[in-house]
C-alpha positions as CSV (number, residue, x, y, z in Angstrom):
1,X,4.0,18.2,16.6
2,X,3.1,16.7,19.9
3,X,2.8,12.9,19.4
4,X,-0.6,11.6,20.0
5,X,-1.2,8.9,22.2
6,X,-4.3,6.8,22.3
7,X,-4.4,2.7,23.4
8,X,-7.8,2.7,22.0
9,X,-7.4,4.2,18.6
10,X,-5.7,2.1,16.4
11,X,-2.2,3.4,15.1
12,X,-2.9,3.8,11.9
13,X,-6.1,6.4,12.3
14,X,-3.6,8.0,14.7
15,X,-1.1,8.4,12.3
16,X,-3.9,9.4,9.3
17,X,-5.0,12.1,12.0
18,X,-1.4,13.6,12.5
19,X,-1.0,13.6,9.1
20,X,-4.0,15.3,8.6
21,X,-3.1,17.9,11.2
22,X,-0.1,18.4,9.5
23,X,-1.7,19.0,5.9
24,X,-4.1,21.8,7.8
25,X,-0.6,23.1,9.1
26,X,0.7,24.0,5.7
27,X,-3.0,25.0,4.6
28,X,-3.5,22.4,2.1
29,X,-7.3,21.3,3.3
30,X,-8.4,19.0,0.7
31,X,-5.5,16.6,1.5
32,X,-6.3,16.9,5.5
33,X,-9.6,15.8,4.3
34,X,-8.5,12.7,3.1
35,X,-6.4,11.8,5.8
36,X,-8.8,12.7,8.3
37,X,-11.9,11.0,6.4
38,X,-9.7,7.8,6.6
39,X,-8.4,8.3,10.0
40,X,-12.6,7.9,10.7
41,X,-13.5,5.4,8.9
42,X,-10.8,3.4,10.4
43,X,-11.8,4.4,14.0
44,X,-15.3,5.2,14.1
45,X,-15.0,6.5,17.8
46,X,-11.9,9.1,17.1
47,X,-13.8,12.0,18.5
48,X,-10.5,14.3,18.0
49,X,-10.6,13.5,14.5
50,X,-14.2,14.3,13.5
51,X,-14.0,17.4,15.5
52,X,-10.9,18.3,13.1
53,X,-12.3,17.1,9.9
54,X,-15.8,19.2,11.1
55,X,-13.8,22.5,11.3
56,X,-11.7,21.7,8.0
57,X,-14.4,21.6,6.5
58,X,-16.2,24.4,8.1
59,X,-12.8,26.5,6.6
60,X,-13.7,25.3,3.1
61,X,-17.1,27.1,3.7
62,X,-19.1,23.3,3.8
63,X,-20.5,24.5,6.8
64,X,-23.7,22.0,6.6
65,X,-21.4,19.0,6.1
66,X,-19.0,20.5,9.0
67,X,-22.0,20.5,11.2
68,X,-22.3,16.7,11.0
69,X,-18.7,16.0,11.3
70,X,-18.7,18.3,14.9
71,X,-22.3,16.7,16.3
72,X,-20.3,13.5,15.9
73,X,-17.3,14.6,18.0
74,X,-19.3,15.9,20.6
75,X,-22.0,12.6,20.4
76,X,-18.8,10.0,21.1
77,X,-16.8,12.9,23.8
78,X,-19.3,15.9,24.8
79,X,-16.6,17.5,26.8
80,X,-13.5,17.6,24.8
81,X,-15.8,18.8,21.9
82,X,-17.6,21.8,24.2
83,X,-14.2,22.8,25.7
84,X,-12.5,22.7,22.7
85,X,-14.5,24.3,20.1
């Protein structure tokens, strides 16, 4: 997996985001949610974590909740979220 380097996002949040992605890769969506929620709690401006949290919730069929997190991600970084969604 590629390292995630961003000096504006605390290292702890970056670590939790990467762990969340690892859990998604292992199809452990429920565990991924825990890591991703912690990442956005620590770094409320972490658009990638919000987007992945929304994607994870959508895969679990929690579409209403997913749209809330995807909306938060797009408000933080409209270009990234528009191109990657």
